[in-house]
C-alpha positions in Angstrom: -9.9 -12.8 8.3 -9.4 -16.4 7.0 -7.4 -19.2 8.5 -3.8 -18.2 9.3 -1.3 -20.2 7.2 2.2 -20.8 8.6 5.3 -22.6 7.4 7.4 -24.3 10.1 11.0 -24.6 9.1 12.7 -26.9 11.6 15.1 -29.8 11.1 14.1 -31.6 14.3 11.2 -33.6 12.9 9.6 -34.4 16.2 9.6 -30.8 17.3 8.3 -29.6 13.9 5.4 -32.1 14.0 4.6 -31.2 17.7 4.4 -27.5 16.8 2.3 -28.4 13.7 -0.2 -30.4 15.8 -0.4 -27.7 18.5 -1.1 -25.0 16.0 -3.8 -27.0 14.3 -5.6 -27.2 17.7 -5.5 -23.4 17.5 -7.1 -23.4 14.0 -3.8 -22.4 12.4 -2.9 -24.2 9.2 0.8 -25.3 9.3 3.0 -26.8 6.6 6.5 -28.3 7.4 9.9 -27.9 5.8 12.9 -29.6 7.3 15.7 -27.7 5.6 16.4 -24.4 4.0 16.0 -25.5 0.4 12.6 -27.0 1.0 11.6 -23.8 2.8 12.6 -21.5 -0.1 10.7 -23.8 -2.5 7.6 -23.7 -0.3 7.5 -19.9 0.1 7.8 -19.4 -3.7 4.7 -21.6 -4.4 2.5 -21.0 -1.4 1.2 -17.9 0.3 2.1 -17.9 4.0 1.2 -15.4 6.7 4.2 -16.2 8.8 7.3 -18.4 8.4 8.5 -19.9 11.7 12.2 -20.3 10.9 14.8 -22.2 12.9 18.0 -20.3 12.6 20.2 -23.4 12.9 19.4 -25.4 9.8 21.6 -27.8 7.9 22.6 -26.7 4.4 21.0 -23.3 3.6 21.0 -21.6 7.0 18.0 -19.9 8.6 19.7 -16.6 8.2 20.0 -17.1 4.4 16.4 -18.3 4.1 15.3 -15.1 5.9 17.6 -13.0 3.7 16.1 -14.5 0.5 12.5 -14.1 1.7 13.1 -10.4 2.3 15.1 -9.9 -0.9 12.5 -11.5 -3.0 9.7 -9.5 -1.6 7.7 -12.6 -0.8 5.5 -10.7 1.7 5.3 -13.0 4.7 6.3 -12.3 8.3 9.4 -14.2 9.7 9.6 -15.4 13.3 13.0 -16.8 14.1 13.6 -19.7 16.4 17.0 -20.1 18.1 18.6 -22.2 20.7 20.7 -19.1 21.8 19.2 -16.3 23.8 22.2 -14.0 23.1 21.3 -10.4 22.3 23.8 -10.4 19.3 21.9 -13.3 17.7 18.6 -11.4 18.0 20.1 -8.2 16.6 21.5 -10.2 13.6 18.1 -11.8 13.0 16.3 -8.4 13.0 19.0 -6.9 10.7 18.3 -9.7 8.2 14.6 -8.8 8.3 13.1 -11.1 10.9 9.9 -9.7 12.4 10.1 -11.5 15.8 12.3 -13.8 17.7 11.6 -16.8 20.1 14.3 -18.6 22.1 14.0 -22.4 22.5 12.6 -24.0 24.6 9.3 -22.1 24.4 5.7 -22.6 25.4 3.4 -23.3 22.5 0.9 -20.7 23.7 3.6 -18.0 23.5 4.3 -18.9 19.9 0.5 -18.7 19.2 0.3 -15.3 20.8 3.3 -14.0 18.8 2.0 -15.4 15.5 -1.4 -13.7 16.0 0.3 -10.4 16.9 2.4 -10.6 13.8 -0.5 -11.2 11.5 -2.4 -8.2 13.1 0.5 -5.8 12.3 -0.1 -3.6 9.3 1.3 -5.3 6.2 4.2 -3.7 4.3 3.2 -2.0 1.1 2.5 -4.7 -1.6 5.0 -4.4 -4.5 3.4 -2.8 -7.5 2.4 -4.9 -10.5 4.4 -3.9 -13.5 2.9 -4.0 -17.0 5.0 -3.2 -20.0 5.3 -4.3 -23.7 2.5 -6.8 -23.3 4.1 -8.5 -20.2 2.6 -8.4 -16.7 4.8 -9.1 -13.7 3.4 -9.4 -10.2 6.3 -9.2 -7.7 4.1 -10.2 -4.7 2.6 -13.4 -6.3 5.8 -14.1 -8.3 3.7 -14.4 -11.4 4.3 -13.4 -15.0 1.8 -13.2 -17.9 2.4 -12.4 -21.6 -0.7 -11.4 -23.5 -2.8 -13.1 -20.8 -0.8 -16.4 -20.9 0.8 -17.5 -17.7 4.6 -17.9 -18.1 6.4 -20.2 -15.6 9.9 -18.8 -14.8 12.8 -20.0 -12.8 13.9 -17.8 -9.9 16.9 -16.1 -11.8 14.8 -15.6 -14.9 12.1 -13.9 -12.8 14.8 -11.7 -11.2 16.3 -10.6 -14.5 12.8 -9.9 -16.0 11.9 -7.8 -12.9 14.9 -5.6 -13.4 14.2 -5.1 -17.1 10.5 -4.4 -16.5 11.3 -1.9 -13.8 13.4 0.0 -16.3 10.4 0.3 -18.6 12.4 0.1 -21.8 15.6 1.6 -20.5 18.8 -0.3 -21.4 20.3 -2.3 -18.6 23.9 -3.5 -18.8 24.9 -7.2 -18.2 26.9 -5.9 -15.2 23.9 -4.3 -13.6 21.8 -7.5 -14.1 24.6 -9.6 -12.6 24.7 -7.2 -9.6 20.9 -7.1 -9.0 19.9 -10.7 -9.9 22.9 -12.7 -8.7 24.7 -12.8 -5.4 27.9 -11.0 -4.6 30.0 -14.1 -5.4 28.9 -14.2 -9.1 31.7 -14.3 -11.6 31.6 -11.0 -13.6 33.2 -12.8 -16.6 30.6 -15.6 -16.7 28.0 -15.9 -19.4 25.2 -16.4 -16.9 23.4 -13.3 -17.9 23.5 -14.2 -21.6 22.3 -17.7 -20.9 19.5 -16.5 -18.6 18.3 -13.9 -21.2 18.3 -16.6 -23.9 16.2 -19.0 -21.7 13.9 -16.1 -20.7 13.2 -15.2 -24.3 12.2 -18.8 -25.0 9.9 -18.9 -22.0 8.2 -15.6 -23.0 7.8 -16.8 -26.6 7.8 -15.2 -30.0 8.1 -12.5 -31.0 10.9 -11.5 -28.7 10.3 -8.6 -26.2 13.8 -8.6 -24.8 16.2 -6.9 -27.2 20.0 -6.8 -27.2 21.6 -3.4 -27.5 25.0 -4.3 -28.9 27.9 -3.3 -26.6 25.5 -1.8 -24.1 23.1 -4.3 -22.6 19.4 -5.4 -22.8 16.0 -3.7 -22.8 12.4 -4.8 -22.9 10.1 -3.4 -25.5 7.5 -4.1 -28.2 8.6 -6.6 -30.8 
């Protein structure tokens, strides 16, 4: 096995840097993110074995970061850090999809032991690569190719394309796309789906592979 790669998400800079330095002494490569937005950006562009995630982050919370890592099928383990040792907090973390929990303050060697144990666990099944209508979508690596050409997509565009690809030519309504690719607070009367489909078509290039079925929805298919 290669070098373990870890993302430390912790808003206390000195603590984050101390953990990073300690892990490096154990031959564990560690990157830093100091808030939830930076963490989500990092996990979408880098492949980590484990995300060490402080639950009490400013802005996007640790809970929300964990929820999105799981929802997007990113495929890394999550070890939650919290200042509270309350059982309810731990239960909530596990319900969100965290793999392990560590209460502050903690000994670095305990963190190292837990990280190594997490990496030794059998990995969850890797999401299946979907190929349809000349488009290849890899849910694990978050990559899309059309006719062998890499297509860079924003997060919502990827989510919409993934739903359409999974249907393999079946028609998907705008309501279903809104439900699957947006959060529960999305406005059902917004034109977000139409705008995202339009942008997605441009990214994928001509001829279009995403077709509108008037009054019904959208489908992916040969031009």
